[in-house]
N, C-alpha and C positions, 0 to 999 in steps of 0.2 A: 146481490152479498147474502150468504145464510149464517143464522147464527147457531154457534156450536155452545152456547150457554146461555139461558134463559131466568130471568126469575119466576119462582113455582111455590107455593105456600105449602111446602113441604122439607124432609129431610134430602140430602143430596148425598151426603157421607156421615157412615155411622164407623166410630172407634171405641170401642169397647162403651165404654159408658159414656161416651162426647158422641155428641150430633148436631153436625151442620146442618143447618138449612141451605135451600140455594141462594137465599138475598145474603144469609152470611155468606157464602163462596164468592161469591160476585163482590161482594164488598172487600176480601181480603185479595181476589185475584184483580181488581183495582189498585189497591194498595199498594201490591208489591211490582204490580207494573212501572209504580213510580221511582223504585228501586234502579231502575235501567236509565244509561245515558243513551243519546241518539247514534253515540257511535258505537254500541252494543250489538251487534246485527247477530249477533249466535251468543246463546246464552247456555249455558253446561248447570245439569243437575245429576250431584253427585250424593247420592244419599238410597238409605233401605227406604219401600214402602213408606207413606206416614202424610196425614192428613197434608202438612205443610208441601208434599212432595206436586200435591193436585195444585194450592194454592199457587205453586212455582210456575207449573206449568201454561194455567190459564191465566195469571200474570204476564207470562211470555207475550203469549199470543194476543192478548189483549194490549199490547206493547206496540205488536206485528213486529214481534221478533223470532228468532228462529229457536226451536227447544233443543239440545245436545244432552238425551238420555246418556248418561252412564252407569254401568256396571256398579252394584256400590260392592263386590267380593269381587274387583277389580286387584290387580298389583301395583305397588305403583309404578313400575315401567307402564302398562299398559293403560294407566290414566295419562302418564305422560304423553306416550303417542298420544295419544286422541286430542292433548292441548297441543299439541306441537301440528297434527296434522289441520283442523278446523280453526282453532284459536279462536276459541271462544271468549270474548271481551267482556265476560262475567260469568262465575262457576257460585251454586250453591253447593253449601257442603251440609251436613250431620257430626257433631258430635261424634257416632259412630267410624264416621268416613276420615275425618278430619286428618287422625293420625300418618292412614296412607297416602292424602294428601298432601303434607307436608313434604314426607320426601318424594311423592311427585313433581311437585315445585320446585326441588334443587337437582332433579331429573332434567328437568325440562327447558326445552329454551323458550318459549311463549309463558307468557305471566299473565294471566288476566286476572282482575279484581273479586275476591271471593269472599261472598256472605254466609252465614252462618243460619241457617234456618232453624235452628233454635230461637237465635235474637230476634227474629220476625215474625214468630209463632199469633201474636196475638195482631199483627198490624193489620188496620180495615178503616177502609173509611165510609163516606155516607153514599155511595156510587152502587146503582145496583142495577146500571142497563146493561142489558146483553152485552156478548162477547160475541160480534161479528167479523167474520176473516172472508178475503178475499179467495175465492178457488185456486186463482191464479198463483201467489204468493208460497213461498216456501213456508213448510211448518215445523219441519224435522230435518234432522242429518240423524240417524239411527244407524250405530253400528252395527254390522254382520258381526258374528258370534268368532268369526277365525277357524269354523272345522276344518279348511284347506290351505291356510297361509294368512298372510296382515290383514287385521280387521279392516274392511272399508264401509267409507260412510254413504251408506243412501239416505236421499237427496229426495224427500216426500212432500208433496204441497199438500195444502188443507184440501183441491179437488180429485186428489189421490185417494186420501183418508175418508172424505165422507163417499167416495166410490164405494167404500167400504161398509160405511157406519148409515147410510142412507138405506141398502136394501134390507141390511140385519133387522132395524126398527119398523121399519114397513111390514116385515115378514112376520113379525112380532114375536120374536125371542125377546124383546124388551118393551114393555108397557110401563106406566105412570104406579103401576099396581107392582111392579117386579121390583125383586131386593136383589141386586147381583154382588158374591162373595166375589173379591177380586185379593187372588191367593198367591199371581204372579207377579215376578219384582217388573215395575213399572219403565224399566230400560228397553225393555223387548217390544217391537210396536205390534205384539199378540195381547198382551195387556192393556197396552199405551190407547189401542183403538178397539179395542174388544171388550174391555171391563172394565175404561175410565171414557173415554169417549160416545162410543155408541150409548151406555146408558143413560150420560148425562142429555146426550142429545133427546133421546125419549122419554128424557123424567122420571127415571128407572131413581131407586137408592141404591147406594152403592156402601158395602159390608166390607170393610176391612177386616184380613183374616190377622190377628196380630201376634199369632203364635202359630206354627204348622206341627204341633206335638198334636196325638191323633186326639186325645180328650178336650184339648182345647177347640183344636176345629168342629167336634161336635156340638160343645155348647154354645160352640159361636153360633152356628147354625140352626140351633132350637132356641136359643134364645130373642135371635134376629128373622126365624120362619124364611130361613133364601129358598127364593123360588131355582136361583141359575147359580151353577158354578163355572168360571172358564178356565180349566184343568187343559194339563198335560199328560201323556199316557202313562209316562211313571205314578203320577198322582194316584190314577186311575186303577192303574193295575195293584198297587199297593192298598188300596179299598178294596179293589175285588178278590185281592187273594185273603183279605179277612173274612169279607163276607163268604169266601167258598170256603171256608174253612166253617164257621160257623154252623153253615148247608148242610154239610159234608158230616158234623156231629148229631143229627137229628135228623131218624130216618124218617119223622115226619116232613120235615121238612126238604129232605130229598124227595120224596113224594111229590109233595106241592109244586116244586120248581120244577120234577118232569110232569107234570100236569098244567100249570101256567106256561109252558113252552110248548105243548102241544095245540091249546086254547090259542094262543095269541092274542090276547085281548091283553091292552096298557091297562085298563079299568080293574078288569075282576086281577089282574097279579096287584094292582093297588090296595087290591081290597085283602087277597090274599097272606098281602105281605107288607101289613099296616104296623107290622112292629117295627121293618125295618127302616120306613118311612118318617115312622114316629124318631123313632133315633134321628135321623138325620133332619129333623127338624119338623117333618110334617109337612109343608109345602112345594119341595123339594122336586122340581121337573126337568130343568132341561139341564145334561151336565154336556157342555158345548168343549169340543176337544180339540186340540190344532200345536203344532209346532213337531210332530213329529207322527208316525203313523201309529195307529192305536192298535193293539192285538185283538182281531176280530174275535177270539172267547170272551175275552174281558170287554167288549161291545156287548155282544149278545145275552153276558150274565145279569148286566145292569139293564140291558134290555125287557129280561125274562122277568126282571122284580118289576118293571112298570115304570123306569126312566128313558126318556127321553135321549137317546145317546145321538148328540148330535156333531158328528165327526167331519171338520172344513179343512182344505188343502191351500197352501200358501208358502210365499217367502215373505221374507223382508221387502224385498223389491216390490212386491207387488199389495202393499200396505196392510195388511199382507195377505189378506186371500186370494185366490181363483176361483175356486166352487165353496160351496158349503150347502147343507140340507134343506130346501125348502120346505118350511112348516106348512104350507097349504096346500103338498104334495104331500097326502099321511104317509109315502109308502116312503120311510127309511130302508136302505139296503145295508144291511152289517158288512163292513169289510171297503164299502164304498166313501169318497170321500164329499158325496153329493154332485151337486148340477153347478153349472158354471155360472158368475155373478151376473147379474144384472147389468148389463151392459158391456161386456168382455163377451170375449171370445177365445176357444180351446182350441188346438190342434193337434196331431200327436204326426211327428217326422220323425221315423226310422226309429222309432220307439220311444222317442223323447217330446216333454209334454211343452210345448210352447203354447203363449198364452197372449194377447194383446185387450185393450182398453183403457179408461180414465184411471186406473188404479197402478199401473204400471210406473215404474219411479222416473223421477226426473235423469236420474243417473248417479253415477259413485262421483263423490265428492272431489273435485281436482283431479280425476282419473279418465278422460276424454278415452283415452284407447280401452281400456277395461271395460268401461261404460258400450261402447263398439263394438265389444268381443260379444257380450253376453243380449246387446238388447241391435237385432237385425232386421229392417225394413219395418220396424213399428212391433214387432215378436219379439218377446222377450224368450231368452231359450233357458228354460227352467232348472236343464242338468237335470231332469227328474224322469223316470222310465213309467209311463202308463199308455191306458186302454180308456177307451170311452165305451159304453154299450149303445143297444139301440134306444136308450132312452135319455141318453145324452149323462148317465152318471158318470165319474171319471175313477177310477181305482188306479192307485200310484204301486209301483212295482219293484222299485228301487232307485237307486240313483248312475248316472251316468259317469260317472268319476269313481263309483265305488265299485262297478264291474270291475275284476279280477282278471285278467289278462294272462292263463295260463302258458308258457313258453311252448304247450303241444296245440296252440291258438284257442284252444275252448276257453270263453269266458262263464264266468263264476260272478254269480250274484250271490255276494254273502251275507245279507240282511235273512233268508229263508235258512240257510244254516245258523245260523246264531239263532232264532226263532226257535227252530228244532229241537236245539240241544239244553233252550231254555226253560222250554215244554215236556222235556224228558221225566223232571225230574225234579221236586218242589227244593232240593239242594242246590240247584245251579242257580243263583242269583243272575248271574249274567256272563253274557258269551262275547266274543271281539273275534272276527275272522278276518287274518291277513295273509298277503300270499309272501310266504317265506320262499326266497332264491325260488326253486320251482316249483311247491308246496304249499298246501295250504296249514295256517298254522292258528291254533285256538287260543287265546287268554281267556280262563274260568276265576271266575270269582264264588267260590262256592260258601254256603251258608253251613258251615262244618258242626252246628249243632243239630241240625234235620239230617244228616248222615247218620244210616242205622250206626248202633253206637259200638259194633265189635268193627268199623269200617274207619273209625274217626283219627286211629292212630296210622293208617296208608293210606289218605287221601287217593293218593295218584295212581294207584292200582284200583282203588275203586273206581274214578274215573275214567281207565282205559277200558276194563274191564264193562263197566253198568252202561259207560254212554257214550264213548267212542268208538267201544267194537259194535255195536248193535246199530249204529249210525250207518257206519262204513261198510256195515253187511247191506242194506240193502238201497245204499247209492250207489250212482256210474262211478268208478273207478278214480273221471277226475273232479270230482263234487267228496272225497276223501279226505279226511280230513287229518296230517300226517303228524303232526305233532302240535302236545296240548301243554300250556304252563298254565301252574295255578299262581293268582294274584291273589293277593290277599286284602287291599284298596279297591276302593272304582273305580271302573274304567274309566279315563279319561271320556269327559263329555261334555255338552255346552249346557247352560242357564238351562234351556228348554228340552233337556235330555237326547239330545242327537249323539248319535259316537264322533269324537276327531279319531279315524282312523290311520291316518296318518302319523299318528303317535304312538299307535298299539306296538310298532319293530323297537321302537326306542323304549316303550314299556318290557319289552319282553327280554329286552340286553340288559334291564338294571336284575333282574332276577338270578339269585343263582342256583347253580345245577342242579343242587338239591333239593331245588323245587321243581323243578322243570320234568315234565315226566316224555324221556327218551331216553333209548336203550345205553347203559354204559359200553367205552368202549374198549370191551373186553369180547376172544373168543374161545370157544371149546375148542382141546384138542385134536379133536375130528378131524382129519384130512381132506375131506369131503364140506365138512362146513367151511374149514378157514380157504379152501379154496373158492368156494361159492362167494364168503367173505369178502375177499381180495376182487376178486369180479364186481360186486357189489359196491364194494366203498368207492371204486372208483366210478362206477354209475353214476351212484349217486351223493357221492359226494358228503357221506357222514360215517362216523362209525357203524359197526355192523357186529352182531355177534347171533350166537344159536334162536336165543329167541327174538329175534330180531322180528317183527313183521312185515310183510310185502310189502305192503297197502299203508298201514294206518305208522308206523313206524320210518318206514323207505319212502313211502310217495311212491311207488311204481306204479307206472302210469303204462294207458295201451302200449305205448312205440318201448317204454323198459321190458315190459314183458317179452315183445316180439326179439331185442335182444336176449333178454333172458332165455329165452327157449331157444334161440341159435347155439346159445354161449352151451347147453347143456344138450344139444346135440355134438357138437362139436369138442366140447371138453370130457364128454364121460359117454359118448354115442348112444343115450339116449334122448329120444324124441318121446316130448310131451307139448300136447295138445292143450287149447285155450280154455276149453274144460276143466281137465286134468289141475292145470296151472292154479284156476280161481280156488279149487277145493284147498291149497295148500295156504294155508295162514303161515305160518314163520318159515325163516332160516332154517330150523331144525327140520320143520316138514319136509322141506324140500330138497335136504340131505339123502333122508332115510326113504325118500321116493326115488331116488337116485341110485342109489345104494341097493335099491332093492333088484333094480333093474341095468346096471351097469353092465355095458358091454364093449369097455375099452374106450378111447379115446385118445384125442391130441392135448399131449400135455402144453404145448403151446398155443392153445386153441383164442387166441387174439380172429375178432372179427371187424367191417368194417359194415358200415351201411350199404355201402356198393356192393358187399356180398350178399348182401341180405337182399337188397333190391333187383340187384341180378347175378342168379345162381346161376354155377357151370352148367346142372343140369339140365335136359331142354323141360319147357314146360309142356304137359300136353292139354289142351285147349277142346273143348265140347265143339264136337262138328252139327253145324245147323241142319235140320230136317230139313227133307224135300219141301213140306209143306210151307216151312218159312223163311226159302229161299224163292218160293212160286210166288208168294205173298211182298217180300219186297220188290223182286221184278215187277209185279204187276201193278204195285203202287206207287215205286219210283216215280216214273213219268206227271202223273197227279199230284204226286205231294211237292215235286219239281213250280209246278206249273202253279200252283194254291200260292205257294209259300214264299213262290221265286228266290229259289233256294239259290247261292251264290258260293260255290267253293275255292279257296284258296289254299299256297300252302300246302296242298296234297304230298308232294317230291321230298315235304320233314317225315310224312309219319315215318316210323323205325320198320327193320323189314321183318323184325321179332316180333313176338306176340307183344302187343300193350292195350291200356284200358282208355278210351273215351270216356267221360264224365259227365255228362249235362250238367247243367248248371237247376234241375225240378222247376222249369216253367214251364211244363202241364205233361200229363200223359202222351204227348205224343215227341217227347224226344226221343226215344229210340228209334223210331219210325223216319224221323227228319235226319238224323246223322246218317243211316245205313242207307239213305236215299243218297 
């Protein structure tokens, strides 16, 4: 049975000026284990990060009990949900969380025994024996963040957690000389396993970040000579933005940055950008990132500055890592999530990442059906889209559940669109894309102070002109953003920065019309505009005016353009090509185009898709050349013999011209079909 905490003659935890040795931590852990009764199988900890959180966690494990960490930012309803779901026998709380806990206890059916962390802060006994665990035993029930519904309790054994902890320690991320900054809330499995368990398993020192304010963090890094940070993309994005601004403000810094990028030597970068490294404590080397996808540009920035950017990939259900960069292999591929965890397997099935190994959870607490839906034949279906390259590096490209399926059948991955909008201007803090009816709708959070001075009074117009219109002009029609809404507050996210996409439509519905970037329901008196607007309102189910843009405002897709082209021919007698239609931006532009070419038309120009697909006039098809017909006849017998082709249902083919569309299995499709 492995030991997860051993006595060592060195500091284990640092909180500001307070240092706790490994022996002190063990004495407190064993003392806190005595607070638990035999019937207290599950023990919850509802607190912000603090030294007592670690005492409680290791005390729970020393007593052979199951840890249930609860997000200290939870509402009373969320805490009550956890209490009723897994029914812990004991709950540790802090003075900060007590008001919420009191309300939660009034709501919950289950009432655990509650113990205040501050009351037992100095509790310790003389016992410093190691904390030894059985890998088969359940270690923790960690609740998912609920990005798509109610949180589920993920049951993780010690074997699951050690499948992450041991490879990370063996790889050299954490050594007895390492000092790791604990930045993230411990209720999540990433910091629990990666910033608490793994460093203590390896004999490192953990430095608690007691404040997330920039100056305080810098002071903590400098005072403690931190060597590694475990963070999430949003933290590195904010830090990277500040560094970019410093570099952009100096011509010398820009030149050195460009030179370091070409040289590609981490030692050279640390020498050239020594001031940056000294500002961050002088020993910081590993920037460990998880929880969500890291922007490749942010990763490249830190890589050029001489830091080792270590982006892993995983999920709570995998304790949490599935892949991470191997330090033994010096090649860190920006944009990838490293290689498969030792002892684990990854495969790609229909684009989805599947994983199998000792890191995969026991299941969801009291939810066998939901467990069976995710873990099939030992493989956990992550719900993430990805690919493996020839060297075994994983690239995650999106979420299966986040793929937006348009009524046209087109699949749209919203994540790259959000990244492109956010990268388009420093004034864009966040963007979130969701499917609004038949078109894409973007929620955008602006940094209004970063807008040009003359544009701050009309931010919606700036957004349409400088961001949405250029984006829509360079992408395929089905990927265009039809509606945009400005949001003043941050978009709903989990604690680790994952967007709660299922809440975006509800949020958009709370925004007042004055804040929404959409055309008002007014039309010009021009008869052509009125006629076009009446047709487009029926097609698009939204108000139309002369200034309404066919793509950005009305979301007119390729099928809609076909309908529009037929309508123009029947209503105005004007034929318009696809190229011409693409050059017309607004309804007013279309009306002027029609006015210049109008040759009559039918006032009651209603049409149906039956008429579009089966026009009354005959279709003249091109005739095959003699060479082509001779080739087909010559090869017909050979093809039928080789491929063993048998055709059934030939009598169902229509007598009129038709198109056969093979599924692009090979370049022989056309030959096989004609044979």
